[in-house]
C-alpha positions, 0 to 999 in steps of 0.5 A: 501481536501484529498480523505479521507477528501471528502470519509467523508463528502460523506460516513462515511462508507467508510471514512477508506477505503483507510487507510485501503488499504494502511495498508494492501498494507504495510503487503502485502508488508512485508510478500512478503519480509519475503517471499521471494516472488514476490510482485504482483501488476495490475496497468494496467499491472503485474508488481514484483515490488521487481523484481529487488529491490536494498533495498526491505526495503526502499519500504517498509519503503516508502509503511508504510509511506504513510498508516500512512498519511491519 
């Protein structure tokens, strides 16, 4: 059972939260690529995901693929 399925069973208000967050992340990454600005994430430390990324479009495709999974 996926995280999203468990959330649907326990709290229907949160059921769409994870897919929405993934779509928002993909949208923010797309904007970052278009405007050539850093894409900063915080995962225990601050990281610019685009810094040194040879193919930002491939990273965007991966984000969009993951967002579409849920």
